MARFI-766028 format. One record per residue: chain; x, y, z of N, C-alpha, C in turn; residue number from 1; residue in one letter. Coordinates in steps of 0.1 Angstrom, whole numbers. Layout:
N
r cadena = A; n.X = X; n.Y = Y; n.Z = Z; ca.X = X; ca.Y = Y; ca.Z = Z; c.X = X; c.Y = Y; c.Z = Z; num = NUM; residuo = A
...
END
This chain:
110
r cadena = A; n.X = 0; n.Y = 30; n.Z = 101; ca.X = -3; ca.Y = 41; ca.Z = 96; c.X = -4; c.Y = 44; c.Z = 81; num = 1; residuo = M
r cadena = A; n.X = -13; n.Y = 50; n.Z = 78; ca.X = -15; ca.Y = 53; ca.Z = 63; c.X = -1; c.Y = 61; c.Z = 57; num = 2; residuo = A
r cadena = A; n.X = 1; n.Y = 59; n.Z = 45; ca.X = 12; ca.Y = 67; ca.Z = 38; c.X = 12; c.Y = 83; c.Z = 43; num = 3; residuo = D
r cadena = A; n.X = -1; n.Y = 91; n.Z = 42; ca.X = -1; ca.Y = 103; ca.Z = 44; c.X = 1; c.Y = 105; c.Z = 56; num = 4; residuo = G
r cadena = A; n.X = -2; n.Y = 98; n.Z = 68; ca.X = 0; ca.Y = 101; ca.Z = 82; c.X = 15; c.Y = 100; c.Z = 84; num = 5; residuo = D
r cadena = A; n.X = 23; n.Y = 91; n.Z = 78; ca.X = 36; ca.Y = 91; ca.Z = 80; c.X = 41; c.Y = 106; c.Z = 76; num = 6; residuo = D
r cadena = A; n.X = 42; n.Y = 110; n.Z = 63; ca.X = 42; ca.Y = 124; ca.Z = 60; c.X = 41; c.Y = 132; c.Z = 71; num = 7; residuo = G
r cadena = A; n.X = 28; n.Y = 134; n.Z = 74; ca.X = 24; ca.Y = 145; ca.Z = 85; c.X = 34; c.Y = 144; c.Z = 98; num = 8; residuo = R
r cadena = A; n.X = 35; n.Y = 132; n.Z = 100; ca.X = 42; ca.Y = 131; ca.Z = 113; c.X = 55; c.Y = 134; c.Z = 110; num = 9; residuo = F
r cadena = A; n.X = 63; n.Y = 132; n.Z = 103; ca.X = 75; ca.Y = 135; ca.Z = 100; c.X = 78; c.Y = 148; c.Z = 99; num = 10; residuo = V
r cadena = A; n.X = 67; n.Y = 157; n.Z = 92; ca.X = 68; ca.Y = 171; ca.Z = 92; c.X = 64; c.Y = 175; c.Z = 103; num = 11; residuo = I
r cadena = A; n.X = 57; n.Y = 170; n.Z = 113; ca.X = 54; ca.Y = 173; ca.Z = 128; c.X = 68; c.Y = 172; c.Z = 136; num = 12; residuo = G
r cadena = A; n.X = 74; n.Y = 162; n.Z = 134; ca.X = 87; ca.Y = 160; ca.Z = 143; c.X = 96; c.Y = 170; c.Z = 137; num = 13; residuo = L
r cadena = A; n.X = 98; n.Y = 175; n.Z = 126; ca.X = 108; ca.Y = 183; ca.Z = 122; c.X = 103; c.Y = 198; c.Z = 128; num = 14; residuo = M
r cadena = A; n.X = 92; n.Y = 199; n.Z = 127; ca.X = 86; ca.Y = 215; ca.Z = 132; c.X = 89; c.Y = 216; c.Z = 145; num = 15; residuo = T
r cadena = A; n.X = 86; n.Y = 205; n.Z = 154; ca.X = 89; ca.Y = 204; ca.Z = 168; c.X = 101; c.Y = 205; c.Z = 171; num = 16; residuo = G
r cadena = A; n.X = 109; n.Y = 198; n.Z = 164; ca.X = 127; ca.Y = 201; ca.Z = 168; c.X = 130; c.Y = 215; c.Z = 163; num = 17; residuo = T
r cadena = A; n.X = 128; n.Y = 220; n.Z = 154; ca.X = 131; ca.Y = 234; ca.Z = 149; c.X = 127; c.Y = 244; c.Z = 159; num = 18; residuo = V
r cadena = A; n.X = 112; n.Y = 241; n.Z = 164; ca.X = 109; ca.Y = 251; ca.Z = 175; c.X = 113; c.Y = 249; c.Z = 187; num = 19; residuo = L
r cadena = A; n.X = 117; n.Y = 235; n.Z = 189; ca.X = 126; ca.Y = 233; ca.Z = 204; c.X = 140; c.Y = 237; c.Z = 203; num = 20; residuo = G
r cadena = A; n.X = 145; n.Y = 235; n.Z = 192; ca.X = 160; ca.Y = 239; ca.Z = 191; c.X = 161; c.Y = 256; c.Z = 191; num = 21; residuo = T
r cadena = A; n.X = 152; n.Y = 263; n.Z = 186; ca.X = 150; ca.Y = 277; ca.Z = 185; c.X = 152; c.Y = 283; c.Z = 200; num = 22; residuo = G
r cadena = A; n.X = 140; n.Y = 277; n.Z = 207; ca.X = 139; ca.Y = 280; ca.Z = 222; c.X = 151; c.Y = 276; c.Z = 230; num = 23; residuo = L
r cadena = A; n.X = 157; n.Y = 263; n.Z = 228; ca.X = 170; ca.Y = 260; ca.Z = 235; c.X = 179; c.Y = 273; c.Z = 232; num = 24; residuo = A
r cadena = A; n.X = 183; n.Y = 275; n.Z = 219; ca.X = 190; ca.Y = 287; ca.Z = 217; c.X = 190; c.Y = 299; c.Z = 226; num = 25; residuo = M
r cadena = A; n.X = 176; n.Y = 305; n.Z = 226; ca.X = 173; ca.Y = 314; ca.Z = 235; c.X = 174; c.Y = 317; c.Z = 248; num = 26; residuo = L
r cadena = A; n.X = 172; n.Y = 304; n.Z = 255; ca.X = 172; ca.Y = 301; ca.Z = 270; c.X = 188; c.Y = 297; c.Z = 274; num = 27; residuo = F
r cadena = A; n.X = 194; n.Y = 290; n.Z = 268; ca.X = 206; ca.Y = 280; ca.Z = 271; c.X = 217; c.Y = 291; c.Z = 275; num = 28; residuo = A
r cadena = A; n.X = 223; n.Y = 289; n.Z = 286; ca.X = 234; ca.Y = 295; ca.Z = 291; c.X = 250; c.Y = 289; c.Z = 285; num = 29; residuo = P
r cadena = A; n.X = 248; n.Y = 286; n.Z = 273; ca.X = 262; ca.Y = 277; ca.Z = 269; c.X = 267; c.Y = 288; c.Z = 262; num = 30; residuo = K
r cadena = A; n.X = 281; n.Y = 284; n.Z = 257; ca.X = 290; ca.Y = 291; ca.Z = 250; c.X = 284; c.Y = 290; c.Z = 236; num = 31; residuo = A
r cadena = A; n.X = 290; n.Y = 300; n.Z = 227; ca.X = 283; ca.Y = 298; ca.Z = 213; c.X = 289; c.Y = 285; c.Z = 206; num = 32; residuo = G
r cadena = A; n.X = 301; n.Y = 281; n.Z = 208; ca.X = 306; ca.Y = 267; ca.Z = 199; c.X = 302; c.Y = 256; c.Z = 205; num = 33; residuo = S
r cadena = A; n.X = 299; n.Y = 255; n.Z = 219; ca.X = 291; ca.Y = 243; ca.Z = 225; c.X = 278; c.Y = 242; c.Z = 221; num = 34; residuo = E
r cadena = A; n.X = 270; n.Y = 254; n.Z = 216; ca.X = 258; ca.Y = 252; ca.Z = 215; c.X = 258; c.Y = 248; c.Z = 200; num = 35; residuo = L
r cadena = A; n.X = 264; n.Y = 254; n.Z = 191; ca.X = 265; ca.Y = 249; ca.Z = 177; c.X = 268; c.Y = 235; c.Z = 176; num = 36; residuo = R
r cadena = A; n.X = 277; n.Y = 229; n.Z = 182; ca.X = 281; ca.Y = 215; ca.Z = 184; c.X = 268; c.Y = 209; c.Z = 187; num = 37; residuo = T
r cadena = A; n.X = 262; n.Y = 209; n.Z = 197; ca.X = 250; ca.Y = 204; ca.Z = 202; c.X = 240; c.Y = 205; c.Z = 192; num = 38; residuo = Q
r cadena = A; n.X = 235; n.Y = 215; n.Z = 185; ca.X = 228; ca.Y = 215; ca.Z = 175; c.X = 229; c.Y = 208; c.Z = 162; num = 39; residuo = L
r cadena = A; n.X = 242; n.Y = 210; n.Z = 160; ca.X = 246; ca.Y = 201; ca.Z = 148; c.X = 244; c.Y = 184; c.Z = 152; num = 40; residuo = S
r cadena = A; n.X = 249; n.Y = 181; n.Z = 160; ca.X = 246; ca.Y = 167; ca.Z = 168; c.X = 231; c.Y = 165; c.Z = 166; num = 41; residuo = D
r cadena = A; n.X = 223; n.Y = 175; n.Z = 171; ca.X = 208; ca.Y = 169; ca.Z = 172; c.X = 202; c.Y = 171; c.Z = 157; num = 42; residuo = Q
r cadena = A; n.X = 207; n.Y = 180; n.Z = 150; ca.X = 202; ca.Y = 178; ca.Z = 136; c.X = 206; c.Y = 165; c.Z = 127; num = 43; residuo = A
r cadena = A; n.X = 219; n.Y = 160; n.Z = 130; ca.X = 222; ca.Y = 149; ca.Z = 126; c.X = 215; c.Y = 136; c.Z = 130; num = 44; residuo = A
r cadena = A; n.X = 212; n.Y = 136; n.Z = 142; ca.X = 204; ca.Y = 127; ca.Z = 150; c.X = 190; c.Y = 127; c.Z = 141; num = 45; residuo = A
r cadena = A; n.X = 183; n.Y = 137; n.Z = 140; ca.X = 170; ca.Y = 140; ca.Z = 133; c.X = 174; c.Y = 134; c.Z = 118; num = 46; residuo = L
r cadena = A; n.X = 183; n.Y = 138; n.Z = 113; ca.X = 183; ca.Y = 135; ca.Z = 99; c.X = 182; c.Y = 121; c.Z = 97; num = 47; residuo = A
r cadena = A; n.X = 191; n.Y = 114; n.Z = 108; ca.X = 190; ca.Y = 98; ca.Z = 108; c.X = 178; c.Y = 92; c.Z = 108; num = 48; residuo = N
r cadena = A; n.X = 169; n.Y = 96; n.Z = 119; ca.X = 155; ca.Y = 94; ca.Z = 125; c.X = 148; c.Y = 94; c.Z = 112; num = 49; residuo = R
r cadena = A; n.X = 147; n.Y = 105; n.Z = 105; ca.X = 139; ca.Y = 108; ca.Z = 93; c.X = 141; c.Y = 98; c.Z = 83; num = 50; residuo = A
r cadena = A; n.X = 157; n.Y = 97; n.Z = 79; ca.X = 158; ca.Y = 89; ca.Z = 68; c.X = 155; c.Y = 72; c.Z = 73; num = 51; residuo = Q
r cadena = A; n.X = 157; n.Y = 68; n.Z = 83; ca.X = 150; ca.Y = 54; ca.Z = 90; c.X = 136; c.Y = 54; c.Z = 85; num = 52; residuo = E
r cadena = A; n.X = 129; n.Y = 65; n.Z = 92; ca.X = 113; ca.Y = 63; ca.Z = 88; c.X = 111; c.Y = 61; c.Z = 75; num = 53; residuo = G
r cadena = A; n.X = 116; n.Y = 68; n.Z = 65; ca.X = 114; ca.Y = 70; ca.Z = 51; c.X = 114; c.Y = 57; c.Z = 48; num = 54; residuo = A
r cadena = A; n.X = 127; n.Y = 51; n.Z = 53; ca.X = 132; ca.Y = 36; ca.Z = 49; c.X = 120; c.Y = 26; c.Z = 51; num = 55; residuo = R
r cadena = A; n.X = 116; n.Y = 26; n.Z = 64; ca.X = 106; ca.Y = 16; ca.Z = 70; c.X = 95; c.Y = 19; c.Z = 62; num = 56; residuo = R
r cadena = A; n.X = 90; n.Y = 31; n.Z = 57; ca.X = 78; ca.Y = 34; ca.Z = 49; c.X = 78; c.Y = 28; c.Z = 38; num = 57; residuo = A
r cadena = A; n.X = 90; n.Y = 30; n.Z = 30; ca.X = 89; ca.Y = 23; ca.Z = 16; c.X = 91; c.Y = 10; c.Z = 19; num = 58; residuo = A
r cadena = A; n.X = 96; n.Y = 3; n.Z = 27; ca.X = 95; ca.Y = -11; ca.Z = 29; c.X = 80; c.Y = -16; c.Z = 31; num = 59; residuo = E
r cadena = A; n.X = 73; n.Y = -10; n.Z = 42; ca.X = 62; ca.Y = -13; ca.Z = 43; c.X = 53; c.Y = -12; c.Z = 30; num = 60; residuo = N
r cadena = A; n.X = 54; n.Y = 0; n.Z = 22; ca.X = 46; ca.Y = 1; ca.Z = 11; c.X = 49; c.Y = -9; c.Z = 1; num = 61; residuo = A
r cadena = A; n.X = 61; n.Y = -13; n.Z = -1; ca.X = 64; ca.Y = -24; ca.Z = -11; c.X = 58; c.Y = -36; c.Z = -5; num = 62; residuo = G
r cadena = A; n.X = 58; n.Y = -40; n.Z = 7; ca.X = 51; ca.Y = -53; ca.Z = 10; c.X = 35; c.Y = -51; c.Z = 11; num = 63; residuo = R
r cadena = A; n.X = 31; n.Y = -40; n.Z = 13; ca.X = 16; ca.Y = -41; ca.Z = 10; c.X = 12; c.Y = -41; c.Z = -2; num = 64; residuo = W
r cadena = A; n.X = 19; n.Y = -34; n.Z = -12; ca.X = 18; ca.Y = -37; ca.Z = -26; c.X = 18; c.Y = -52; c.Z = -32; num = 65; residuo = A
r cadena = A; n.X = 29; n.Y = -59; n.Z = -28; ca.X = 32; ca.Y = -72; ca.Z = -31; c.X = 19; c.Y = -80; c.Z = -25; num = 66; residuo = E
r cadena = A; n.X = 14; n.Y = -76; n.Z = -12; ca.X = 3; ca.Y = -84; ca.Z = -8; c.X = -9; c.Y = -82; c.Z = -16; num = 67; residuo = T
r cadena = A; n.X = -11; n.Y = -70; n.Z = -19; ca.X = -23; ca.Y = -65; ca.Z = -26; c.X = -23; c.Y = -75; c.Z = -41; num = 68; residuo = G
r cadena = A; n.X = -12; n.Y = -75; n.Z = -48; ca.X = -9; ca.Y = -81; ca.Z = -59; c.X = -15; c.Y = -97; c.Z = -57; num = 69; residuo = K
r cadena = A; n.X = -9; n.Y = -102; n.Z = -47; ca.X = -11; ca.Y = -116; ca.Z = -44; c.X = -26; c.Y = -119; c.Z = -43; num = 70; residuo = E
r cadena = A; n.X = -34; n.Y = -111; n.Z = -36; ca.X = -46; ca.Y = -110; ca.Z = -34; c.X = -56; c.Y = -109; c.Z = -48; num = 71; residuo = A
r cadena = A; n.X = -49; n.Y = -100; n.Z = -56; ca.X = -60; ca.Y = -100; ca.Z = -68; c.X = -56; c.Y = -112; c.Z = -79; num = 72; residuo = V
r cadena = A; n.X = -44; n.Y = -118; n.Z = -77; ca.X = -43; ca.Y = -126; ca.Z = -85; c.X = -50; c.Y = -139; c.Z = -82; num = 73; residuo = N
r cadena = A; n.X = -49; n.Y = -138; n.Z = -70; ca.X = -58; ca.Y = -152; ca.Z = -64; c.X = -73; c.Y = -151; c.Z = -67; num = 74; residuo = E
r cadena = A; n.X = -78; n.Y = -140; n.Z = -64; ca.X = -91; ca.Y = -135; ca.Z = -67; c.X = -95; c.Y = -138; c.Z = -83; num = 75; residuo = W
r cadena = A; n.X = -82; n.Y = -135; n.Z = -90; ca.X = -86; ca.Y = -137; ca.Z = -104; c.X = -86; c.Y = -151; c.Z = -109; num = 76; residuo = V
r cadena = A; n.X = -78; n.Y = -158; n.Z = -102; ca.X = -79; ca.Y = -174; ca.Z = -104; c.X = -88; c.Y = -179; c.Z = -99; num = 77; residuo = E
r cadena = A; n.X = -95; n.Y = -177; n.Z = -88; ca.X = -109; ca.Y = -179; ca.Z = -84; c.X = -121; c.Y = -178; c.Z = -91; num = 78; residuo = R
r cadena = A; n.X = -120; n.Y = -167; n.Z = -98; ca.X = -131; ca.Y = -164; ca.Z = -108; c.X = -128; c.Y = -170; c.Z = -121; num = 79; residuo = G
r cadena = A; n.X = -116; n.Y = -175; n.Z = -124; ca.X = -114; ca.Y = -183; ca.Z = -136; c.X = -120; c.Y = -196; c.Z = -133; num = 80; residuo = R
r cadena = A; n.X = -117; n.Y = -203; n.Z = -121; ca.X = -122; ca.Y = -217; ca.Z = -119; c.X = -138; c.Y = -216; c.Z = -119; num = 81; residuo = E
r cadena = A; n.X = -144; n.Y = -205; n.Z = -111; ca.X = -160; ca.Y = -205; ca.Z = -110; c.X = -165; c.Y = -204; c.Z = -124; num = 82; residuo = A
r cadena = A; n.X = -158; n.Y = -198; n.Z = -134; ca.X = -163; ca.Y = -196; ca.Z = -147; c.X = -164; c.Y = -210; c.Z = -153; num = 83; residuo = V
r cadena = A; n.X = -152; n.Y = -215; n.Z = -152; ca.X = -149; ca.Y = -229; ca.Z = -159; c.X = -159; c.Y = -239; c.Z = -154; num = 84; residuo = S
r cadena = A; n.X = -159; n.Y = -240; n.Z = -138; ca.X = -171; ca.Y = -248; ca.Z = -132; c.X = -183; c.Y = -247; c.Z = -137; num = 85; residuo = L
r cadena = A; n.X = -185; n.Y = -233; n.Z = -139; ca.X = -201; ca.Y = -230; ca.Z = -141; c.X = -202; c.Y = -236; c.Z = -154; num = 86; residuo = G
r cadena = A; n.X = -195; n.Y = -231; n.Z = -165; ca.X = -197; ca.Y = -236; ca.Z = -180; c.X = -197; c.Y = -251; c.Z = -181; num = 87; residuo = T
r cadena = A; n.X = -190; n.Y = -259; n.Z = -173; ca.X = -191; ca.Y = -274; ca.Z = -172; c.X = -205; c.Y = -277; c.Z = -166; num = 88; residuo = E
r cadena = A; n.X = -210; n.Y = -270; n.Z = -156; ca.X = -222; ca.Y = -276; ca.Z = -152; c.X = -232; c.Y = -271; c.Z = -161; num = 89; residuo = E
r cadena = A; n.X = -234; n.Y = -262; n.Z = -169; ca.X = -242; ca.Y = -256; ca.Z = -176; c.X = -244; c.Y = -263; c.Z = -189; num = 90; residuo = A
r cadena = A; n.X = -232; n.Y = -269; n.Z = -193; ca.X = -233; ca.Y = -277; ca.Z = -205; c.X = -246; c.Y = -288; c.Z = -208; num = 91; residuo = Q
r cadena = A; n.X = -248; n.Y = -296; n.Z = -196; ca.X = -260; ca.Y = -305; ca.Z = -198; c.X = -273; c.Y = -296; c.Z = -203; num = 92; residuo = P
r cadena = A; n.X = -276; n.Y = -286; n.Z = -193; ca.X = -289; ca.Y = -277; ca.Z = -197; c.X = -288; c.Y = -271; c.Z = -210; num = 93; residuo = Y
r cadena = A; n.X = -276; n.Y = -267; n.Z = -214; ca.X = -277; ca.Y = -264; ca.Z = -229; c.X = -281; c.Y = -273; c.Z = -238; num = 94; residuo = V
r cadena = A; n.X = -273; n.Y = -284; n.Z = -237; ca.X = -278; ca.Y = -296; ca.Z = -247; c.X = -292; c.Y = -298; c.Z = -247; num = 95; residuo = R
r cadena = A; n.X = -298; n.Y = -298; n.Z = -235; ca.X = -310; ca.Y = -301; ca.Z = -234; c.X = -320; c.Y = -291; c.Z = -238; num = 96; residuo = E
r cadena = A; n.X = -315; n.Y = -279; n.Z = -236; ca.X = -324; ca.Y = -270; ca.Z = -240; c.X = -323; c.Y = -269; c.Z = -257; num = 97; residuo = A
r cadena = A; n.X = -312; n.Y = -270; n.Z = -262; ca.X = -309; ca.Y = -273; ca.Z = -276; c.X = -318; c.Y = -282; c.Z = -283; num = 98; residuo = N
r cadena = A; n.X = -320; n.Y = -293; n.Z = -276; ca.X = -325; ca.Y = -306; ca.Z = -278; c.X = -341; c.Y = -303; c.Z = -282; num = 99; residuo = A
r cadena = A; n.X = -345; n.Y = -295; n.Z = -270; ca.X = -358; ca.Y = -294; ca.Z = -269; c.X = -362; c.Y = -281; c.Z = -283; num = 100; residuo = R
r cadena = A; n.X = -354; n.Y = -276; n.Z = -284; ca.X = -359; ca.Y = -264; ca.Z = -295; c.X = -355; c.Y = -267; c.Z = -309; num = 101; residuo = S
r cadena = A; n.X = -349; n.Y = -279; n.Z = -310; ca.X = -343; ca.Y = -286; ca.Z = -323; c.X = -331; c.Y = -279; c.Z = -330; num = 102; residuo = G
r cadena = A; n.X = -324; n.Y = -272; n.Z = -321; ca.X = -311; ca.Y = -266; ca.Z = -327; c.X = -303; c.Y = -275; c.Z = -328; num = 103; residuo = A
r cadena = A; n.X = -302; n.Y = -287; n.Z = -321; ca.X = -291; ca.Y = -295; ca.Z = -324; c.X = -292; c.Y = -304; c.Z = -333; num = 104; residuo = G
r cadena = A; n.X = -305; n.Y = -306; n.Z = -338; ca.X = -306; ca.Y = -316; ca.Z = -352; c.X = -309; c.Y = -310; c.Z = -366; num = 105; residuo = D
r cadena = A; n.X = -307; n.Y = -296; n.Z = -366; ca.X = -305; ca.Y = -292; ca.Z = -379; c.X = -322; c.Y = -293; c.Z = -385; num = 106; residuo = G
r cadena = A; n.X = -331; n.Y = -295; n.Z = -378; ca.X = -345; ca.Y = -296; ca.Z = -381; c.X = -354; c.Y = -281; c.Z = -382; num = 107; residuo = S
r cadena = A; n.X = -347; n.Y = -270; n.Z = -381; ca.X = -355; ca.Y = -258; ca.Z = -380; c.X = -361; c.Y = -254; c.Z = -393; num = 108; residuo = Q
r cadena = A; n.X = -371; n.Y = -248; n.Z = -394; ca.X = -374; ca.Y = -243; ca.Z = -404; c.X = -374; c.Y = -228; c.Z = -406; num = 109; residuo = Q
r cadena = A; n.X = -373; n.Y = -222; n.Z = -420; ca.X = -369; ca.Y = -210; ca.Z = -422; c.X = -383; c.Y = -202; c.Z = -424; num = 110; residuo = S
END
């Protein structure tokens, strides 16, 4: 899930829980103290699940960020190697072109 999807899921979960709790209060034939205890327990369980979900999302984000950094560093290194290799391979052609134009022997006229 994307980071935005996680947030929307948690908001939907909380909204559903609040609505369900409200409906349960309306239709439950329990004593007030028993209902309050049950609601308190459900709220605590929901808070624990939300904290666990946030912790997992943070861990995943950290792992994805690290993976991204590693990939960028690898591509930068490959780019440097390609430039270095290309420069080495191009040197004989540059020398040949300079020799043809006379740039390498100081014989150019002004």
